C-alpha positions in Angstrom: -83.0 116.3 59.6 -86.8 117.2 59.3 -89.5 116.0 62.0 -90.8 113.0 60.0 -87.3 111.7 59.5 -86.6 111.2 63.2 -87.3 107.8 65.3 -88.5 107.0 67.9 -85.1 107.3 70.8 -83.6 110.3 68.8 -87.3 112.2 69.3 -86.9 110.3 73.4 -83.5 112.6 73.4 -84.2 115.4 71.7 -87.1 116.2 74.1 -85.5 115.1 77.0 -82.5 117.7 76.0 -85.4 120.3 75.5 -86.4 119.5 79.0 -82.6 120.2 80.5 -82.6 123.9 82.0 -78.8 123.8 81.2 -78.6 122.5 77.5 -79.4 124.6 75.1 -80.9 124.7 71.8 -77.7 124.7 69.5 -76.4 121.3 71.3 -80.1 119.8 69.6 -78.8 121.6 66.5 -75.4 120.5 66.5 -76.3 116.9 67.6 -79.8 116.3 65.3 -80.0 119.9 62.8 -83.6 120.4 64.4 -83.6 124.6 64.1 -85.4 125.9 67.4 -88.3 126.3 66.1 -88.3 123.1 64.9 -87.6 122.0 68.1 -90.7 123.8 69.9 -92.5 121.9 67.4 -91.1 118.5 67.7 -92.5 118.5 72.3 -96.0 120.2 71.4 -96.3 117.5 69.6 -95.0 115.0 72.0 -96.3 115.9 75.6 -99.7 117.1 76.8 -100.6 121.5 76.7 -100.4 121.9 80.1 -97.2 120.2 80.1 -95.9 122.6 76.3 -97.3 125.5 78.3 -95.4 125.0 81.2 -92.5 124.1 79.4 -92.9 127.0 77.5 -92.9 129.3 79.9 -89.7 128.7 81.6 -87.2 128.7 78.8 -88.3 131.8 77.2 -86.2 133.8 77.1 -83.4 131.5 79.6 -79.9 132.2 78.8 -78.8 129.2 78.9 -81.3 127.9 76.2 -79.2 130.5 73.9 -75.4 130.4 73.2 -74.8 133.9 72.1 -76.8 134.6 75.8 -74.9 132.6 77.4 -72.6 134.8 80.0 -70.8 131.3 80.2 -68.7 128.0 79.4 -67.1 127.2 81.6 -69.0 124.4 83.6 -71.1 123.4 81.3 -72.6 119.2 81.6 -72.5 117.4 78.0 -73.9 114.5 78.4 -71.9 111.3 76.5 -74.9 110.8 74.5 -74.4 114.9 73.0 -71.7 115.3 70.1 
């Protein structure tokens, strides 16, 4: 799915998922077809500059945002809206 094809509800959900520390980028890709770099571009577009900088600083290198870096599977929260 392209960024230009997203409706307002989908954009809101992607931003919500990206903001959550324990929701990996892989879950966003599975549900919406957006790769990490596309999620970052969307967040940059949808957020204030200062909020985007704070979010990027928080998620950069965070193990919970990348499935390959996570050392746990148990206890993973899955929203009922997430596929």
